[in-house]
C-alpha positions as CSV (number, residue, x, y, z in Angstrom):
1,M,-120.2,-164.7,12.9
2,K,-123.8,-165.3,12.4
3,R,-123.8,-162.5,9.7
4,V,-121.0,-164.2,8.0
5,S,-123.1,-167.7,8.1
6,A,-126.2,-166.2,6.7
7,V,-124.5,-164.5,3.6
8,L,-122.7,-168.0,3.2
9,A,-125.9,-169.6,3.4
10,L,-127.6,-167.4,0.4
11,A,-124.6,-168.1,-1.6
12,I,-124.9,-171.8,-1.5
13,A,-128.6,-171.8,-1.7
14,S,-127.6,-169.6,-5.3
15,A,-125.0,-172.0,-6.4
16,F,-127.3,-175.4,-5.9
17,S,-130.4,-173.2,-7.6
18,A,-128.6,-173.1,-10.8
19,Q,-128.9,-175.9,-13.5
20,A,-126.0,-175.0,-16.4
21,A,-125.5,-177.6,-18.9
22,V,-122.0,-179.7,-18.1
23,T,-119.6,-178.7,-20.6
24,Q,-116.8,-181.2,-19.5
25,T,-116.2,-184.1,-17.4
26,T,-113.4,-185.5,-16.1
27,R,-113.1,-188.9,-14.2
28,Y,-110.0,-189.9,-12.1
29,V,-109.8,-193.6,-10.6
30,I,-108.1,-194.5,-7.6
31,I,-106.2,-197.5,-8.0
32,S,-104.5,-200.1,-5.1
33,E,-100.7,-200.2,-5.9
34,N,-100.8,-203.4,-4.3
35,N,-103.2,-205.7,-5.9
36,G,-104.9,-203.2,-8.6
37,K,-108.2,-202.9,-7.1
38,Q,-110.0,-199.8,-7.4
39,M,-110.8,-197.8,-4.1
40,G,-112.7,-194.8,-5.4
41,E,-113.2,-192.2,-8.0
42,Q,-113.3,-188.7,-8.4
43,V,-115.6,-187.3,-10.9
44,V,-115.2,-183.6,-12.0
45,E,-118.0,-181.8,-14.0
46,S,-117.4,-178.2,-15.3
47,H,-120.4,-176.3,-16.3
48,D,-121.4,-173.5,-18.7
49,D,-122.1,-171.1,-16.0
50,G,-118.7,-171.3,-14.5
51,L,-119.7,-173.7,-11.6
52,T,-117.9,-176.6,-11.1
53,K,-119.2,-179.9,-9.4
54,V,-117.0,-182.8,-8.0
55,R,-118.0,-186.0,-6.7
56,Y,-115.3,-187.8,-4.5
57,I,-115.2,-191.2,-2.8
58,Y,-112.2,-193.2,-1.3
59,K,-112.7,-196.7,0.5
60,D,-110.3,-199.1,2.1
61,N,-109.9,-200.9,5.1
62,G,-113.9,-200.5,5.6
63,R,-113.9,-196.8,5.4
64,G,-113.2,-193.2,4.1
65,P,-114.4,-190.2,2.9
66,E,-117.4,-189.4,0.4
67,L,-117.8,-185.8,-0.5
68,T,-119.6,-183.5,-3.0
69,E,-118.0,-180.2,-4.0
70,E,-118.8,-177.4,-5.9
71,F,-117.0,-174.1,-6.7
72,R,-116.4,-171.1,-8.5
73,L,-113.1,-169.6,-9.9
74,A,-112.2,-165.6,-9.1
75,A,-110.2,-164.1,-12.4
76,D,-106.7,-164.9,-10.9
77,G,-107.5,-169.0,-10.8
78,T,-107.8,-169.3,-7.2
79,M,-111.7,-170.3,-5.6
80,S,-114.0,-167.3,-5.1
81,Y,-116.8,-169.4,-3.7
82,Y,-116.3,-173.3,-2.3
83,H,-118.7,-175.5,-0.6
84,S,-118.0,-179.5,0.3
85,K,-120.9,-181.5,1.8
86,G,-120.7,-185.5,2.7
87,T,-118.7,-187.7,5.4
88,S,-115.3,-187.5,6.7
89,T,-113.1,-191.0,6.9
90,F,-114.8,-192.3,10.2
91,G,-118.8,-190.9,9.2
92,A,-118.2,-187.4,11.1
93,V,-120.5,-185.1,8.6
94,V,-118.7,-182.5,6.3
95,D,-120.2,-179.2,5.5
96,E,-117.7,-176.7,4.9
97,S,-118.2,-173.1,2.9
98,F,-115.7,-170.2,1.7
99,E,-116.4,-167.5,-0.3
100,R,-114.3,-163.9,-1.1
101,K,-115.9,-160.9,-2.4
102,G,-113.1,-158.5,-3.4
103,G,-110.6,-158.2,-0.4
104,K,-112.7,-160.2,2.2
105,A,-112.7,-163.5,2.8
106,Q,-114.8,-165.9,4.8
107,W,-115.5,-169.2,5.7
108,T,-117.4,-171.7,8.0
109,S,-117.7,-175.3,8.7
110,T,-118.8,-177.5,11.4
111,T,-115.5,-177.2,13.3
112,E,-114.8,-173.1,12.7
113,Q,-116.0,-170.0,11.1
114,G,-113.4,-167.2,10.4
115,A,-113.3,-164.1,8.0
116,Q,-110.0,-162.1,6.9
117,D,-108.9,-159.1,4.9
118,V,-106.9,-160.2,1.8
119,S,-105.5,-158.6,-1.0
120,G,-103.8,-160.1,-3.8
121,P,-104.2,-164.1,-5.0
122,A,-104.7,-166.4,-2.2
123,V,-105.7,-170.1,-1.9
124,Y,-108.3,-171.4,0.7
125,V,-107.3,-174.3,2.3
126,A,-110.3,-177.2,3.0
127,L,-110.2,-179.3,6.1
128,N,-112.1,-181.8,4.2
129,G,-111.5,-181.9,0.4
130,S,-110.7,-183.8,-2.9
131,F,-107.6,-183.7,-4.9
132,E,-109.6,-181.1,-7.4
133,V,-108.7,-178.4,-4.5
134,D,-105.0,-179.5,-5.3
135,S,-105.5,-179.1,-8.6
136,R,-106.8,-175.9,-8.8
137,A,-104.0,-174.6,-6.6
138,I,-101.9,-175.9,-9.5
139,A,-103.2,-173.6,-11.6
140,A,-103.1,-170.8,-9.2
141,L,-99.7,-171.2,-8.6
142,A,-98.8,-171.3,-12.1
143,R,-100.1,-167.7,-13.0
144,T,-97.3,-166.5,-10.1
145,P,-94.0,-165.5,-11.1
146,S,-92.5,-166.7,-7.8
147,A,-93.9,-170.5,-7.8
148,S,-95.7,-169.1,-4.3
149,I,-99.3,-168.3,-3.0
150,P,-100.5,-167.1,0.2
151,L,-102.9,-169.8,2.2
152,L,-105.9,-169.1,4.1
153,P,-106.5,-168.6,6.8
154,S,-102.2,-168.5,7.0
155,G,-99.2,-169.6,5.4
156,T,-97.8,-169.7,1.8
157,L,-97.9,-172.6,-0.4
158,K,-94.6,-173.4,-2.6
159,Q,-93.5,-175.5,-5.4
160,V,-90.4,-176.7,-7.3
161,V,-90.3,-179.1,-10.1
162,L,-88.5,-182.0,-9.5
163,D,-88.8,-184.2,-12.7
164,E,-90.6,-184.9,-15.8
165,A,-91.7,-187.9,-17.3
166,Q,-93.5,-189.2,-20.5
167,V,-96.5,-191.2,-20.0
168,A,-98.6,-193.0,-22.8
169,G,-102.8,-193.2,-22.7
170,P,-105.6,-194.5,-24.2
171,K,-105.7,-194.9,-28.1
172,G,-102.1,-194.1,-28.4
173,Q,-102.1,-190.8,-26.9
174,S,-98.8,-189.5,-24.7
175,Q,-97.8,-186.7,-22.8
176,Q,-95.0,-184.8,-20.8
177,V,-96.1,-184.6,-17.0
178,Q,-93.8,-183.2,-14.3
179,L,-93.5,-184.0,-10.6
180,V,-93.7,-181.2,-8.3
181,A,-93.2,-181.4,-4.6
182,Q,-95.2,-178.4,-2.7
183,T,-94.4,-177.2,0.7
184,G,-96.3,-175.2,3.2
185,L,-98.9,-177.4,3.8
186,G,-98.4,-180.1,7.1
187,L,-95.2,-181.7,8.3
188,S,-93.7,-182.9,4.8
189,P,-93.8,-182.0,1.2
190,K,-96.9,-183.0,-1.1
191,F,-96.0,-184.5,-4.2
192,L,-98.2,-183.9,-7.0
193,W,-97.7,-185.1,-11.2
194,I,-98.9,-182.4,-13.1
195,T,-99.9,-181.5,-16.8
196,K,-97.3,-179.4,-18.5
197,G,-98.1,-176.2,-20.0
198,A,-99.0,-172.6,-19.7
199,H,-102.5,-174.5,-17.9
200,P,-101.3,-176.9,-15.5
201,S,-103.5,-179.3,-13.6
202,L,-103.6,-182.5,-11.8
203,F,-102.4,-185.5,-13.4
204,A,-101.7,-187.6,-11.0
205,V,-101.0,-188.4,-6.9
206,V,-98.9,-191.4,-6.4
207,E,-98.8,-192.9,-2.7
208,P,-95.9,-195.5,-3.3
209,G,-97.0,-198.9,-2.0
210,T,-100.4,-197.4,-1.6
211,Y,-102.6,-196.0,-4.4
212,V,-102.1,-194.3,-7.4
213,F,-104.8,-191.7,-8.4
214,A,-105.1,-190.8,-11.8
215,I,-106.8,-189.6,-14.8
216,E,-109.3,-192.6,-16.3
217,G,-107.2,-194.2,-19.0
218,W,-104.1,-193.1,-18.0
219,Q,-103.7,-195.3,-14.6
220,D,-101.1,-197.7,-15.8
221,N,-98.3,-195.0,-15.5
222,G,-98.4,-195.7,-11.9
223,K,-95.8,-197.8,-11.3
224,L,-93.3,-195.6,-13.7
225,L,-94.2,-192.4,-11.9
226,A,-94.2,-194.2,-8.4
227,E,-90.5,-195.3,-9.4
228,R,-89.4,-191.9,-10.1
229,Q,-90.9,-190.1,-7.8
230,K,-89.1,-192.5,-5.3
231,V,-86.1,-191.4,-6.8
232,A,-86.7,-187.6,-6.3
233,E,-87.9,-188.4,-2.8
234,A,-85.0,-190.3,-1.8
235,K,-82.5,-186.8,-2.8
236,M,-84.7,-184.7,-0.9
237,L,-84.6,-187.1,2.2
238,N,-80.8,-188.2,1.6
239,D,-80.2,-184.2,1.8
240,M,-82.3,-183.8,5.2
241,A,-80.3,-187.0,7.0
242,A,-77.0,-185.6,5.9
243,K,-77.9,-182.3,7.5
244,L,-79.4,-183.6,10.9
245,Q,-77.1,-186.5,11.6
246,H,-74.5,-185.5,13.0
247,P,-71.8,-188.9,13.2
248,L,-69.7,-189.6,16.3
249,Q,-66.3,-190.3,15.2
250,G,-64.6,-192.2,17.6
251,L,-64.7,-193.0,21.2
252,T,-67.2,-190.2,22.8
253,V,-68.3,-189.9,26.2
254,V,-71.5,-188.8,27.6
255,K,-70.8,-187.0,30.9
256,N,-73.0,-186.8,34.0
257,A,-76.3,-188.3,32.6
258,R,-78.8,-190.0,35.4
259,I,-79.7,-193.4,33.7
260,F,-83.0,-194.5,33.9
261,D,-83.2,-198.3,34.6
262,S,-85.7,-200.0,32.8
263,N,-85.7,-203.2,34.4
264,K,-86.3,-201.3,38.0
265,A,-88.0,-198.2,36.6
266,T,-85.8,-196.2,38.9
267,V,-83.3,-193.5,38.2
268,G,-79.5,-193.8,39.2
269,A,-76.6,-191.6,40.5
270,P,-75.0,-189.5,37.8
271,S,-72.9,-191.5,35.3
272,D,-70.3,-191.1,32.3
273,V,-71.5,-193.2,29.5
274,Y,-69.0,-194.1,26.6
275,V,-70.3,-194.8,23.0
276,L,-67.8,-196.6,20.5
277,R,-68.9,-197.5,17.0
278,G,-72.7,-197.3,17.8
279,R,-72.6,-199.2,21.0
280,I,-72.1,-198.7,24.9
281,A,-68.3,-199.4,25.6
282,A,-68.6,-198.3,29.5
283,I,-70.5,-197.1,32.1
284,L,-68.4,-195.4,34.9
285,P,-69.6,-193.2,37.6
286,A,-70.0,-189.3,36.9
287,G,-66.4,-187.8,37.1
288,A,-64.1,-190.7,36.5
289,P,-61.1,-190.0,34.5
290,V,-61.8,-189.7,31.0
291,R,-60.7,-192.6,29.3
292,G,-58.9,-192.2,25.9
293,A,-62.6,-190.2,24.3
294,V,-62.4,-188.1,21.6
295,N,-65.5,-186.7,22.1
296,E,-67.4,-185.4,25.0
297,I,-71.2,-184.2,25.5
298,D,-72.0,-183.0,28.9
299,A,-75.5,-184.3,29.7
300,G,-75.5,-181.6,32.5
301,G,-77.3,-183.8,35.3
302,R,-80.0,-185.0,32.2
303,I,-82.3,-188.0,32.5
304,M,-80.9,-190.3,30.1
305,L,-83.2,-192.9,28.8
306,P,-82.9,-196.0,26.8
307,G,-84.1,-195.6,23.4
308,L,-88.3,-195.5,23.1
309,F,-90.0,-198.1,21.1
310,D,-93.4,-197.2,19.3
311,M,-94.7,-200.7,19.1
312,H,-97.7,-199.5,16.4
313,G,-96.7,-197.8,13.4
314,H,-97.3,-197.7,9.4
315,I,-94.0,-195.9,8.9
316,G,-93.3,-193.4,5.8
317,R,-90.6,-192.1,4.4
318,W,-91.1,-188.9,5.6
319,E,-92.3,-189.7,9.5
320,G,-88.4,-190.8,10.6
321,A,-87.4,-188.1,11.5
322,L,-90.0,-187.0,13.7
323,H,-89.9,-190.5,15.2
324,V,-85.9,-189.9,15.9
325,A,-87.0,-186.6,17.6
326,A,-89.3,-188.3,20.3
327,G,-86.8,-190.2,21.3
328,V,-87.9,-193.1,19.4
329,T,-85.1,-195.6,18.2
330,T,-86.9,-198.6,17.1
331,L,-90.4,-198.7,15.7
332,R,-92.4,-202.1,15.3
333,D,-94.1,-201.7,11.6
334,M,-97.7,-203.4,11.6
335,G,-98.6,-203.3,8.4
336,N,-97.1,-201.8,4.9
337,D,-96.2,-202.4,1.5
338,N,-93.7,-205.0,1.9
339,A,-91.5,-203.6,-1.2
340,Q,-91.8,-200.1,0.5
341,L,-90.6,-201.4,3.9
342,Q,-88.0,-203.1,2.7
343,M,-86.7,-200.3,1.0
344,M,-86.8,-198.0,4.0
345,I,-85.0,-200.7,5.9
346,D,-82.4,-200.5,3.8
347,E,-82.2,-197.0,3.5
348,T,-82.0,-196.5,7.1
349,A,-79.4,-198.9,7.4
350,D,-77.1,-196.9,4.8
351,G,-77.9,-193.9,6.7
352,E,-79.8,-192.1,3.8
353,L,-83.0,-192.0,5.9
354,L,-83.4,-190.6,9.4
355,A,-85.7,-193.1,10.8
356,P,-85.7,-195.4,13.8
357,Q,-84.7,-198.8,12.9
358,I,-87.6,-201.1,12.1
359,V,-88.7,-204.2,13.3
360,P,-91.3,-205.4,10.8
361,A,-94.5,-207.1,11.3
362,G,-96.1,-209.2,8.3
363,F,-99.7,-207.9,7.4
364,L,-102.0,-210.7,6.2
365,E,-105.5,-209.8,5.4
366,G,-108.7,-211.8,3.6
367,E,-110.5,-211.2,0.4
368,S,-113.7,-208.9,1.0
369,A,-115.6,-205.8,0.1
370,Y,-113.7,-204.4,3.0
371,S,-110.1,-205.4,3.0
372,S,-107.3,-203.2,3.7
373,N,-105.0,-203.8,0.7
374,G,-101.5,-203.8,2.1
375,G,-99.2,-207.0,2.3
376,F,-100.3,-209.8,1.5
377,V,-104.4,-210.7,0.8
378,V,-105.4,-214.2,0.8
379,K,-108.1,-216.6,0.4
380,T,-106.4,-219.8,1.5
381,L,-104.5,-221.7,4.2
382,E,-101.8,-222.2,1.5
383,Q,-101.6,-219.0,0.5
384,S,-101.2,-218.1,4.1
385,K,-98.4,-220.2,4.3
386,R,-96.8,-219.2,1.5
387,A,-97.1,-215.5,2.9
388,I,-95.8,-216.6,6.3
389,D,-92.6,-218.1,4.7
390,W,-92.3,-214.9,2.5
391,Y,-92.2,-213.1,6.0
392,A,-90.0,-215.2,7.8
393,E,-87.2,-215.5,5.1
394,H,-87.0,-211.7,5.1
395,G,-86.4,-211.5,8.7
396,Y,-90.2,-210.7,10.3
397,P,-90.5,-212.0,14.0
398,Q,-93.8,-211.5,14.1
399,L,-97.2,-211.8,12.1
400,K,-100.2,-209.4,11.8
401,I,-103.5,-211.1,11.0
402,Y,-106.4,-208.7,9.8
403,N,-110.2,-208.1,9.8
404,S,-111.4,-209.6,6.9
405,F,-109.0,-212.9,7.3
406,P,-110.7,-216.0,7.0
407,K,-111.7,-217.4,10.2
408,E,-111.9,-221.0,9.1
409,I,-108.0,-221.2,8.4
410,L,-107.3,-219.0,11.4
411,K,-105.8,-221.7,13.9
412,D,-103.9,-223.4,11.1
413,T,-102.4,-220.2,9.7
414,V,-101.3,-219.2,13.5
415,A,-100.1,-222.6,14.0
416,Y,-97.9,-222.0,10.9
417,A,-96.5,-219.2,11.9
418,H,-95.7,-220.3,15.6
419,S,-93.8,-223.3,13.5
420,R,-91.9,-220.7,11.5
421,G,-90.6,-218.8,15.0
422,M,-92.9,-216.1,14.5
423,R,-95.4,-214.3,17.1
424,V,-98.9,-214.1,16.1
425,S,-100.9,-210.7,16.7
426,G,-103.4,-208.6,15.1
427,H,-107.2,-207.6,15.0
428,V,-110.1,-210.1,15.6
429,P,-111.4,-211.4,11.9
430,A,-114.9,-210.7,11.3
431,G,-117.3,-212.8,13.0
432,L,-115.1,-213.6,15.9
433,R,-114.6,-212.5,19.4
434,A,-111.1,-211.8,20.8
435,Q,-111.6,-215.0,23.3
436,Q,-111.5,-217.0,20.1
437,A,-108.5,-215.2,18.5
438,L,-106.6,-216.0,21.8
439,D,-108.2,-220.0,21.6
440,A,-106.4,-219.9,18.1
441,G,-103.5,-218.9,19.6
442,Y,-102.9,-215.0,19.2
443,D,-99.6,-213.6,20.9
444,E,-101.2,-210.5,21.1
445,L,-104.2,-208.0,20.3
446,Q,-104.0,-204.5,19.0
447,H,-105.9,-201.9,19.6
448,I,-108.2,-201.5,22.8
449,N,-111.4,-201.1,20.4
450,Q,-111.0,-204.8,19.6
451,V,-110.4,-206.0,23.5
452,M,-113.7,-204.4,24.2
453,L,-115.5,-206.1,21.1
454,N,-115.1,-209.1,23.1
455,F,-117.8,-208.3,25.4
456,L,-119.8,-206.1,22.6
457,F,-119.7,-208.5,19.4
458,K,-123.2,-210.4,18.7
459,P,-123.6,-212.7,15.4
460,G,-124.7,-210.5,12.6
461,V,-122.3,-207.3,13.8
462,E,-120.3,-206.3,10.8
463,T,-116.9,-205.6,12.6
464,R,-115.1,-204.5,9.3
465,S,-117.3,-201.9,8.9
466,L,-117.5,-198.1,11.0
467,E,-119.4,-200.1,13.5
468,R,-116.0,-201.3,15.1
469,F,-115.3,-197.8,16.1
470,Y,-119.2,-196.8,16.7
471,L,-120.2,-199.9,18.9
472,P,-117.5,-199.1,21.4
473,A,-118.1,-195.8,21.6
474,E,-121.8,-196.3,22.4
475,K,-121.2,-199.5,24.6
476,V,-118.1,-199.4,26.9
477,A,-119.7,-196.6,28.8
478,G,-122.3,-199.3,30.2
479,L,-119.8,-202.2,30.6
480,D,-119.4,-203.5,34.2
481,F,-115.8,-204.3,34.7
482,N,-116.7,-206.4,37.7
483,S,-118.8,-209.0,36.2
484,K,-117.7,-212.6,35.9
485,E,-117.1,-212.1,32.0
486,V,-114.5,-209.3,32.2
487,K,-113.1,-210.7,35.3
488,D,-112.3,-214.3,33.6
489,F,-111.2,-212.7,30.2
490,V,-108.7,-210.5,32.4
491,A,-107.3,-213.7,33.8
492,T,-107.1,-215.6,30.5
493,L,-104.8,-212.7,29.6
494,K,-102.7,-213.0,32.7
495,K,-102.7,-216.4,32.7
496,K,-101.5,-216.9,28.8
497,Q,-99.3,-213.3,29.1
498,I,-101.4,-212.0,25.8
499,V,-99.8,-208.8,25.1
500,I,-102.1,-205.6,24.8
501,D,-101.3,-202.8,22.4
502,P,-104.1,-200.5,23.1
503,T,-103.0,-197.3,21.3
504,L,-105.2,-195.3,23.4
505,A,-104.4,-192.1,21.8
506,T,-105.0,-193.0,18.7
507,F,-108.8,-193.6,20.0
508,A,-109.4,-190.6,21.8
509,F,-111.0,-189.4,18.3
510,L,-114.1,-191.2,19.5
511,K,-114.9,-188.8,22.0
512,Q,-113.4,-185.9,20.2
513,K,-116.0,-183.2,19.9
514,D,-115.8,-181.3,16.3
515,G,-113.9,-177.8,17.2
516,D,-112.3,-178.8,20.2
517,V,-109.2,-179.6,20.1
518,N,-108.5,-183.6,20.5
519,E,-106.7,-184.5,23.7
520,P,-103.3,-186.0,22.6
521,W,-102.8,-182.9,21.1
522,A,-103.4,-180.4,23.7
523,A,-99.8,-180.6,24.9
524,V,-98.2,-179.4,21.2
525,E,-100.7,-177.6,19.4
526,G,-98.8,-174.4,20.3
527,N,-95.7,-175.9,18.7
528,M,-97.5,-176.8,15.5
529,P,-97.5,-174.9,12.1
530,P,-100.7,-173.2,11.9
531,D,-102.4,-175.5,9.7
532,V,-101.5,-178.5,11.1
533,A,-103.0,-177.3,14.4
534,R,-105.9,-176.5,12.5
535,G,-106.5,-180.0,11.8
536,F,-106.3,-181.3,15.4
537,H,-109.8,-179.6,15.8
538,V,-111.4,-181.5,13.2
539,G,-113.9,-184.4,14.8
540,T,-114.1,-187.4,13.1
541,M,-116.8,-189.3,14.6
542,K,-120.6,-188.6,13.9
543,I,-121.6,-187.0,17.3
544,P,-125.1,-185.3,16.6
545,D,-126.0,-184.3,20.1
546,A,-124.8,-183.3,24.0
547,A,-126.1,-187.0,25.0
548,T,-124.1,-188.9,22.5
549,Q,-120.8,-186.6,23.5
550,A,-121.1,-187.6,26.9
551,R,-121.7,-191.1,26.3
552,Y,-118.8,-191.4,24.1
553,E,-116.6,-189.6,26.5
554,K,-117.6,-192.3,29.3
555,S,-117.1,-195.0,27.0
556,F,-113.1,-193.8,26.4
557,A,-112.5,-192.8,30.2
558,K,-113.7,-196.4,30.8
559,M,-111.3,-198.2,28.0
560,V,-108.4,-195.9,29.5
561,Q,-109.3,-197.4,33.1
562,F,-109.6,-200.9,31.8
563,V,-106.0,-200.6,30.3
564,G,-105.2,-199.5,34.3
565,I,-107.1,-203.0,35.3
566,L,-105.0,-204.7,33.2
567,H,-101.6,-203.8,33.6
568,K,-102.4,-204.2,37.6
569,A,-103.7,-207.8,37.0
570,G,-100.1,-208.1,35.5
571,V,-101.3,-208.6,31.6
572,P,-98.3,-207.2,29.5
573,I,-99.0,-203.6,27.6
574,V,-97.1,-202.4,25.1
575,A,-96.8,-198.5,23.8
576,G,-98.1,-198.1,20.2
577,T,-99.4,-195.1,18.5
578,D,-100.8,-195.7,14.7
579,D,-101.0,-191.7,14.4
580,L,-99.1,-188.9,14.4
581,A,-95.1,-189.6,14.2
582,G,-93.1,-189.2,17.5
583,F,-95.9,-186.9,19.0
584,T,-98.5,-189.4,19.9
585,L,-96.3,-191.9,21.7
586,H,-95.8,-189.5,24.4
587,S,-99.4,-188.8,24.3
588,E,-99.9,-192.5,24.8
589,L,-97.6,-192.3,27.9
590,A,-99.3,-189.9,29.2
591,L,-102.5,-191.9,28.6
592,L,-101.0,-194.7,30.4
593,V,-100.3,-192.9,33.6
594,K,-104.3,-191.6,33.3
595,A,-104.8,-195.2,33.7
596,G,-103.1,-195.7,36.8
597,L,-99.4,-196.3,35.8
598,T,-96.6,-194.2,37.5
599,P,-94.5,-192.4,35.1
600,A,-91.6,-194.4,35.6
601,E,-93.9,-197.6,34.5
602,A,-95.1,-195.9,31.5
603,I,-91.3,-195.4,30.4
604,Q,-90.8,-198.9,31.3
605,V,-93.4,-200.4,28.8
606,A,-91.8,-198.1,26.5
607,T,-88.4,-199.2,26.8
608,R,-88.1,-202.6,28.1
609,N,-91.5,-204.2,27.2
610,G,-90.6,-202.9,23.7
611,A,-87.6,-204.4,23.2
612,R,-88.7,-207.8,25.0
613,Y,-92.1,-208.4,22.6
614,T,-89.3,-207.5,19.5
615,R,-87.2,-210.0,20.8
616,T,-84.4,-207.5,20.8
617,S,-83.5,-207.2,24.5
618,A,-80.2,-208.5,23.6
619,D,-79.1,-205.3,22.4
620,R,-82.2,-202.8,23.2
621,G,-84.4,-201.4,26.1
622,S,-81.8,-200.8,28.9
623,I,-78.6,-198.8,29.3
624,E,-75.9,-201.2,29.6
625,T,-72.3,-202.1,28.4
626,G,-72.5,-204.0,25.1
627,K,-75.6,-203.0,24.2
628,L,-76.3,-200.6,21.3
629,A,-76.1,-197.0,22.3
630,D,-79.6,-195.8,21.5
631,L,-79.7,-193.0,24.2
632,V,-82.1,-190.0,24.7
633,L,-81.1,-187.1,26.7
634,V,-84.2,-185.2,28.4
635,D,-84.6,-182.2,30.2
636,G,-86.6,-182.3,33.2
637,D,-87.5,-185.6,35.3
638,P,-90.2,-187.8,33.0
639,T,-90.3,-190.2,35.6
640,R,-92.3,-187.8,37.7
641,D,-93.8,-185.5,35.2
642,I,-94.3,-187.5,32.0
643,E,-95.0,-184.4,29.9
644,D,-91.3,-183.5,30.5
645,L,-90.6,-186.3,28.2
646,R,-91.5,-184.2,25.5
647,K,-88.6,-182.2,26.5
648,V,-86.0,-184.2,24.3
649,S,-82.7,-182.2,24.0
650,A,-80.6,-185.2,22.3
651,V,-80.9,-188.5,21.0
652,I,-77.9,-190.9,20.2
653,T,-78.6,-193.7,17.6
654,R,-76.7,-195.5,15.2
655,G,-73.3,-193.7,16.1
656,Q,-75.1,-190.6,15.3
657,V,-76.3,-187.8,17.4
658,I,-79.6,-186.1,16.2
659,Y,-80.9,-183.0,18.0
660,P,-84.9,-182.3,18.2
661,K,-84.5,-178.8,18.1
662,E,-83.0,-179.0,14.7
663,V,-85.6,-181.4,13.2
664,D,-88.3,-179.3,14.6
665,E,-87.1,-176.2,12.8
666,A,-86.6,-177.9,9.8
667,L,-90.3,-179.0,9.7
668,G,-91.8,-175.7,11.0
669,I,-92.3,-176.8,14.5
670,K,-91.4,-174.5,17.4
671,P,-88.7,-176.5,19.6
672,F,-89.8,-178.1,23.0
673,V,-86.4,-177.3,24.1
674,A,-84.1,-173.9,23.8
675,N,-80.7,-175.6,24.9
676,V,-78.9,-178.7,23.5
677,P,-75.6,-180.8,24.5
678,A,-73.2,-180.2,21.8
679,V,-70.5,-182.2,21.3
680,K,-66.7,-181.0,22.2
681,P,-63.9,-182.5,20.8
682,L,-61.2,-183.7,22.9
683,E,-57.5,-183.9,22.5
684,A,-56.6,-187.2,21.3
685,V,-54.6,-189.3,23.9
686,P,-52.1,-191.3,21.5
687,A,-52.0,-195.6,21.5
688,N,-48.8,-197.1,21.9
689,I,-48.5,-197.4,18.0
690,A,-50.1,-194.5,16.4
691,G,-49.8,-196.0,12.8
692,S,-48.0,-199.1,10.7
693,N,-45.3,-199.8,8.5
694,D,-45.7,-203.7,7.9
695,G,-42.8,-203.7,5.1
696,V,-40.5,-202.5,7.9
697,L,-42.0,-205.0,10.5
698,R,-41.7,-207.8,8.0
699,R,-38.2,-206.8,7.4
700,A,-37.2,-206.7,10.8
701,G,-38.6,-210.0,11.5
702,A,-41.3,-208.8,13.5
703,I,-44.5,-209.9,11.9
704,G,-45.6,-213.1,13.3
705,R,-43.8,-213.0,16.6
706,K,-45.1,-215.1,19.7
707,H,-45.3,-212.6,22.6
708,D,-43.7,-215.2,25.0
């Protein structure tokens, strides 16, 4: 590998020494779909010696990557040389190179080094790259007759055309563009708008509800492209939902299941659970005579859990299947594009989208250079009230306030939300400590770093920047949890019953060493597609030396410890993720166990507490007659070993049974269980009257008779 690095270093030095003239410049802009603000740009310069240089920057919510790239193309349109430098979303150093000479490909980065023999065209997948990498892959795919091309280090990129549209540009220009779906990377398709013709390139990327990335001058087509893309995506999602959801028609009995009591955090004796039209019709001792069921599922002694709650998501249309496969039947969305979220709620209710039921939290942000551009961005109290009115009228039980919200109107805003019957939670607005947010009326705090900043914040510290991550990573290691300040704060949280949504699994990135697999993904890496597993090794924080690494590791360990202190003190905890759908919740519960909760208590947090703090306890959070039949069958015993929670064999929700094994196989994931409890039809038991003939009954005088 030292030889590989030396060869690449020489190639890089030669490339940087070239001073060729620029022959063409293409500029792309990234525009927020919510408010029209520019969030970034990509500038592509083609030089007359064949070298292409790229400058890429994207900023939202006080963070984002900044990259410079350069590359050369081989005769087949793939990259023969590539180099990227800069910083990643959270400030980690990016320095990545690739070179192919003949049949030998080699690459190196801060994360990995590798070399591989290769024949024919192949596309290198950069760990941190701009959209120009996608554009060159599009061009290379156009040269292949099969619309597929091998990927390096592994995999195959495939592409299909879904739609075509005419777009308008500057000075009366127009052109035809095509929507393509690429598969072979990640856990969902990648949708790109490309130019049409013999030599296609990237025209636009639309993330509906978030941003439009497009060639400058053509960005106003974003709304048109987003709407057409949603329709095309919907068809693919509807097909997937139809394939993976199996309706339970009529009364179904799930036999011989050991029910987890989420109120007592215990497992009971084997039972038979009857399900009808999406609700629990009866619960009887296992082996009791079957009462009129037309379907049977033999749980075989498996543990049956109430459907799990993920209390911190920002759900996208392609994530729902992963959530459900993990046993998540309810997700609290903590901030999204409002129109997009309303659409997903409707699609899920109609069975067109395989996803958990969504409990939405209304996102409220303030104007600043650090603003997150989703939901409502406001300046005044009147604007805040109007936003709260919209959320209340659309059934949002909770408000989430964000980093740049004006602190001057915080207390009145919280009071108004409470007057509309909404809970209030969020990040701590800039310039305040968590205690001051509680004084303003918060009911809940999001993220362990926001809690820790209560003890670390000083005037002048900009908590909307990356400092909100680096300061806790640097300083929590030295915090004295026995100090009066800490004990008084914990006492306040307990007295006011302030809910803490720590998202520990997400914040494990604070101490990840680049090149090592991050802790939450260690248990699932072997089941993932190779490119996804490869991404688990990419560090996101700038950690320059071993001493910093040790300090950040100690800080994260103390954050985990602090959540245990809160739980023991009687402070309510909920289980949220804010990361990879489904799998992160299992890792979050594993970290709660690491914090000192028993496995059964951790599952209680993800069931009873989830229902309690989404105000859905009347129909969710426990397995009881009359409640929704949101049921999860698990192999092993997760109340003893929390890692068994990953072995979900079947999920029942909204009158459907879903098998995670099928979901995993559809997404290129190695299943976590081999055998599933199948639905077995039973011989129907006739009712007293099997049909009706109202006309005859009327003639006989039977209609309207009283039963004396």
